N, C-alpha and C positions, 0 to 999 in steps of 0.2 A: 504494500500500500504506500502510495506516495504521500509525502508530507505536504499539506496545503500551504504552509508558510514558506516552503522552499521556493525561491524565486529563480527560475531559469530564464534565459533570454527570451524564451517563448512565452513565459508567464509573467512578464513585467507588468506592473499595474499601469493600465492605460488611462484611468480616470484622473490621476494626479495632474498630468499636464493640462488636461481639459479644465480642471478646477482652477489651476493657476492662471490660465489664459482668461477664463471667465472672471476671475477675481480682478484682474487688471483692466479688463474691458468694461466691467460693470460699475465703475465708479459713478458715472452719471446716473445710471439707473438706480443705484443704491441711494443717491441723494434724493431723487424724486420719490422713491418709496419711503424713505425716512420722513420726508415732509408730509406725504399723504397719511402715513401712520400717525404722525403727530396731529394732523387735522382730525383723524378719526378718534384719537384719544380726547382731543378737545371737545369734539361733538358729544362723545359719551359723558364727559364730565359736565358739560352744559345740560345734557338731557337729564342727568341724575340730580344736579343741584338746582337747575332752573335759573342760574345766574349767567347772563350773556357773556360777561367778560372772561369767564373761565374757559371759553373756547380758545382764547388766545394763549392760555397756558399750554394747551396741547400743541398749538402751532409753534410756540417757543421750544417745546420739547423736540418737535420734529426738526426744526432748524438746527438746534444744538446737536442732534444725532447726525444730521448731514455734515456739519462741520467736523464732528468727531470722525466720521468716515473718511473725509478728506485728509485729516491729520494722520490717521492710521495708514492710509495709502502712501502718504508722503514719507512717513517714518520707515515703512517697509522698503520703499524705493531707495531712500537714502542709505539704509543699511546695506542694500545690494550694491549701491554705488561705492560705498566705503570698502566693501569686500573686493570689488573689482579693482579699485585703486591700489590695493595692497599687493596685487599680483605683479610679479616682476615684469611680465611682458607688456603691461600697461603703464608701468611707472615711468615718469618723465625723468630722463637721465640728462645730467649736465655733462656733455661731451665737448664743450667749447674749449678751444686752446686759449692759453693766456694771451697769445699774440693777437687773436681775434678780438679779445676784450679790450686790448690796449690800442688797437688801430683807431686812428682819427680819420673818419671818412670826409671831413670837411676840408682838410688841407690837401693840396696837390703834392704828390711826391713823384718826381721824375727820375 
């Protein structure tokens, strides 16, 4: 009997790349959904309490959730950027000679 946790090249998880792609593509959608859910929460609070201004509490919660989604996406992308920047093949190397730094391109030398 084969072990189900054994990952061979044939049985690599295929859903993980799809989830990661959807996560990065769905930032705009998640912002809209967060605001709509906040509006729904506000409407429920208003219907239970009967006070009209409580609707805006839900809208504020939705907007705050949308801002939090943007912050989380930014943090995730920044961490990936930092990890890439530490790789030697992407690091900026200073390979300038001292002579090139000392050259004065404004004066003519014949």
